[in-house]
VMD Tcl script that draws the C-alpha trace (Angstrom):
set ca {
  {-14.87 -191.69 -39.66}
  {-18.01 -193.41 -41.13}
  {-17.93 -194.94 -44.53}
  {-20.26 -192.29 -45.92}
  {-18.22 -189.44 -44.49}
  {-15.03 -190.94 -45.81}
  {-16.30 -191.04 -49.32}
  {-18.12 -187.68 -49.03}
  {-14.73 -186.14 -48.33}
  {-13.08 -187.50 -51.46}
  {-16.04 -187.54 -53.85}
  {-14.53 -185.11 -56.44}
  {-11.06 -186.59 -56.36}
  {-12.50 -190.06 -56.71}
  {-14.53 -188.92 -59.73}
  {-11.24 -187.47 -61.26}
  {-9.51 -190.84 -60.67}
  {-11.65 -192.35 -63.39}
  {-9.23 -190.71 -65.81}
  {-6.32 -192.89 -64.57}
  {-5.13 -195.30 -67.27}
  {-5.67 -198.47 -65.27}
  {-9.26 -197.45 -64.78}
  {-9.84 -196.96 -68.51}
  {-7.72 -199.74 -69.98}
  {-8.12 -202.47 -67.35}
  {-11.00 -201.79 -65.05}
  {-13.46 -200.45 -67.59}
  {-12.41 -202.91 -70.25}
  {-12.75 -205.95 -68.05}
  {-16.12 -204.87 -66.68}
  {-17.64 -204.42 -70.16}
  {-16.13 -207.63 -71.46}
  {-17.93 -209.40 -68.61}
  {-21.22 -207.51 -69.06}
  {-21.54 -208.30 -72.77}
  {-24.69 -207.06 -74.49}
  {-26.81 -205.14 -72.02}
  {-29.19 -203.71 -74.60}
  {-32.77 -203.68 -73.22}
  {-31.65 -204.92 -69.69}
  {-32.59 -203.46 -66.36}
  {-29.45 -202.85 -64.35}
  {-28.77 -202.03 -60.73}
  {-25.33 -200.44 -60.04}
  {-24.57 -200.93 -56.32}
  {-21.79 -198.75 -54.71}
  {-22.17 -196.64 -57.94}
  {-20.10 -193.74 -56.53}
  {-20.50 -190.63 -58.82}
  {-22.26 -192.73 -61.46}
  {-19.42 -193.18 -63.95}
  {-20.31 -196.78 -64.73}
  {-24.00 -196.21 -64.36}
  {-23.90 -193.78 -67.25}
  {-21.69 -195.93 -69.39}
  {-24.03 -198.90 -68.92}
  {-26.98 -196.74 -69.93}
  {-25.06 -195.52 -72.93}
  {-24.39 -199.13 -73.93}
  {-28.11 -199.65 -74.39}
  {-29.52 -200.71 -71.00}
  {-33.18 -199.97 -70.73}
  {-33.04 -198.81 -67.09}
  {-30.11 -198.20 -64.81}
  {-30.26 -197.35 -61.17}
  {-27.20 -196.39 -59.08}
  {-27.09 -196.80 -55.27}
  {-24.44 -195.38 -53.00}
  {-23.90 -194.59 -49.35}
  {-22.21 -191.32 -50.01}
  {-24.51 -188.27 -50.35}
  {-21.73 -186.36 -52.06}
  {-21.14 -189.07 -54.64}
  {-24.93 -189.19 -55.40}
  {-24.95 -185.43 -55.74}
  {-22.18 -185.53 -58.40}
  {-24.08 -188.28 -60.20}
  {-27.21 -186.32 -60.24}
  {-25.38 -183.13 -61.32}
  {-24.03 -185.07 -64.32}
  {-27.50 -186.42 -65.12}
  {-28.84 -182.90 -65.14}
  {-25.98 -181.76 -67.46}
  {-26.32 -184.64 -69.83}
  {-29.64 -186.37 -69.26}
  {-29.61 -190.18 -70.02}
  {-32.45 -191.34 -67.84}
  {-30.24 -192.76 -65.03}
  {-31.82 -192.85 -61.53}
  {-29.76 -192.53 -58.39}
  {-30.52 -193.42 -54.74}
  {-28.68 -192.36 -51.58}
  {-28.87 -195.66 -49.69}
  {-26.62 -197.97 -47.67}
  {-26.37 -201.03 -49.89}
  {-26.47 -203.27 -46.76}
  {-29.95 -201.98 -46.08}
  {-31.19 -201.53 -49.60}
  {-34.41 -203.23 -50.76}
  {-35.09 -202.87 -54.48}
  {-38.61 -202.12 -55.58}
  {-38.43 -204.81 -58.28}
  {-35.78 -207.31 -59.46}
  {-33.48 -206.50 -62.33}
  {-31.52 -208.47 -64.94}
  {-28.04 -207.50 -63.97}
  {-26.37 -206.25 -60.76}
  {-23.05 -204.52 -61.13}
  {-20.99 -204.34 -57.96}
  {-17.83 -202.35 -58.49}
  {-15.68 -202.70 -55.31}
  {-18.73 -203.42 -53.17}
  {-17.04 -206.42 -51.57}
  {-13.98 -204.35 -50.66}
  {-16.14 -202.12 -48.47}
  {-17.35 -204.87 -46.25}
  {-15.83 -204.08 -42.82}
  {-16.99 -207.34 -41.29}
  {-17.84 -210.94 -42.38}
  {-21.46 -210.18 -41.48}
  {-21.50 -207.28 -43.82}
  {-19.89 -209.31 -46.63}
  {-22.64 -211.85 -46.33}
  {-25.23 -209.13 -46.26}
  {-23.99 -207.71 -49.49}
  {-24.37 -211.16 -51.01}
  {-28.07 -211.33 -49.83}
  {-28.88 -207.84 -51.21}
  {-27.35 -208.63 -54.60}
  {-29.23 -211.96 -54.76}
  {-32.52 -210.47 -53.76}
  {-32.17 -207.68 -56.43}
  {-31.92 -210.15 -59.33}
  {-34.58 -211.91 -61.36}
  {-34.20 -215.69 -61.66}
  {-31.33 -216.26 -64.12}
  {-30.01 -212.73 -63.54}
  {-26.28 -212.01 -63.43}
  {-23.97 -210.39 -60.85}
  {-20.68 -208.95 -62.18}
  {-18.11 -206.77 -60.45}
  {-14.56 -206.02 -59.62}
  {-12.75 -205.91 -56.13}
  {-9.30 -205.50 -54.82}
  {-7.32 -208.76 -55.34}
  {-6.64 -210.26 -51.89}
  {-4.23 -212.68 -53.44}
  {-2.02 -209.92 -54.86}
  {0.98 -209.34 -52.44}
  {1.21 -206.00 -50.83}
  {4.88 -205.96 -51.40}
  {4.05 -205.28 -55.07}
  {2.67 -201.91 -54.15}
  {5.87 -200.14 -55.00}
  {5.60 -201.34 -58.57}
  {2.05 -199.97 -58.75}
  {3.09 -196.40 -58.03}
  {3.42 -195.59 -61.75}
  {-0.28 -196.52 -62.07}
  {-1.25 -194.11 -59.33}
  {-1.87 -196.81 -56.73}
  {-0.33 -197.24 -53.24}
  {-1.48 -199.82 -50.64}
  {-0.54 -200.38 -47.06}
  {-1.85 -202.97 -44.55}
  {-0.76 -205.24 -41.80}
  {1.43 -208.14 -42.89}
  {0.31 -210.82 -42.86}
  {-3.31 -209.64 -43.20}
  {-6.10 -211.30 -41.18}
  {-9.68 -211.32 -42.27}
  {-11.31 -207.95 -41.74}
  {-8.03 -206.05 -41.53}
  {-8.05 -202.62 -43.17}
  {-6.10 -202.00 -46.33}
  {-5.28 -198.28 -46.94}
  {-5.40 -197.21 -50.55}
  {-3.89 -193.94 -51.80}
  {-4.54 -192.95 -55.47}
  {-2.58 -190.23 -57.24}
  {-4.51 -188.51 -60.00}
  {-3.01 -187.31 -63.16}
  {-2.93 -183.70 -61.84}
  {-0.91 -184.85 -58.85}
  {-3.80 -184.78 -56.34}
  {-3.77 -187.71 -53.94}
  {-6.56 -189.11 -51.76}
  {-7.05 -192.11 -49.59}
  {-9.73 -194.58 -48.55}
  {-10.05 -197.84 -46.71}
  {-10.90 -201.32 -47.98}
  {-10.97 -204.50 -46.08}
  {-9.18 -207.78 -46.49}
  {-11.11 -211.08 -46.88}
  {-9.84 -214.29 -48.44}
  {-11.29 -215.26 -51.83}
  {-12.97 -218.37 -50.32}
  {-14.71 -216.16 -47.73}
  {-16.18 -213.99 -50.51}
  {-17.16 -217.05 -52.52}
  {-18.95 -218.53 -49.51}
  {-20.85 -215.27 -48.93}
  {-22.39 -215.44 -52.40}
  {-22.92 -219.07 -52.46}
  {-24.70 -218.97 -49.12}
  {-26.93 -216.21 -50.55}
  {-27.96 -218.63 -53.26}
  {-25.70 -217.71 -56.22}
  {-24.54 -220.36 -58.54}
  {-21.67 -220.53 -60.94}
  {-19.61 -217.96 -58.93}
  {-16.18 -217.47 -60.55}
  {-13.25 -215.21 -60.27}
  {-12.23 -213.65 -63.66}
  {-8.73 -212.26 -64.17}
  {-8.58 -208.68 -65.22}
  {-7.34 -207.92 -68.69}
  {-5.87 -204.98 -70.50}
  {-7.54 -203.39 -73.61}
  {-6.25 -204.87 -76.85}
  {-4.82 -201.51 -77.86}
  {-2.45 -201.65 -74.87}
  {-1.25 -205.27 -74.91}
  {2.12 -204.69 -76.51}
  {2.96 -201.82 -74.17}
  {5.43 -202.94 -71.42}
  {3.97 -200.20 -69.16}
  {1.39 -202.79 -68.07}
  {3.79 -205.62 -67.23}
  {4.00 -204.90 -63.45}
  {0.22 -204.40 -63.16}
  {-0.53 -207.70 -64.86}
  {2.21 -209.68 -63.06}
  {0.45 -209.36 -59.71}
  {-2.87 -207.66 -60.59}
  {-4.22 -205.57 -57.64}
  {-7.76 -206.05 -59.03}
  {-9.82 -209.12 -59.74}
  {-13.29 -209.49 -61.38}
  {-16.10 -211.91 -60.48}
  {-19.40 -213.06 -61.87}
  {-22.27 -215.24 -60.71}
  {-25.80 -216.34 -61.61}
  {-29.04 -216.44 -59.66}
}
mol new
graphics top color blue
foreach p $ca { graphics top sphere $p radius 0.5 }
foreach p [lrange $ca 0 end-1] q [lrange $ca 1 end] { graphics top cylinder $p $q radius 0.2 }
display resetview
């Protein structure tokens, strides 16, 4: 199954998964802590899915936000929400690996983009696209699956709605199967790919980025005394990153 078809099939379930607590209290919180003040900025959201973060970034004061995704069904959901509650977001149905922006932006957001690279060549291509999309001094921020988090911890992630399976030990380019369980009990699966952190770093440094760094995910302050998050934070399945052009 192609990448676009895989995500077309799960578009609505993936949209619903944004209600899972880890997405709100860890994923969303970490992203916006890294983004900081986006007021007046032009932002490109690559692998935007159904536009969840595209819209939040626009609501945070960004001047212009464009979302790009390979899945037609995801873009249709994003455009449907824009029609229901207009914010001025723009969406493009494109393969990020082949995307050429019309003009550079201040910030590129890449939520899980790196996790979708099925080959080293595609990983490096993603780095080139993100770099080309930015103005000099522009910032790249994103989150990906944490390749340093042991898959044996997957059992302890079940209470967060996450299950992972992969070959052990994993070789570069190996598939990692994710199954998420939404709060209504619905489950859906998708495929990510394993690459070592140093391979990802090299892809972006080769593209021209500077000051590339990994950023540990954090839980929202309102949740920090709740032991519910202990297993998640012990071996976080997610990791954030940032870089400058």
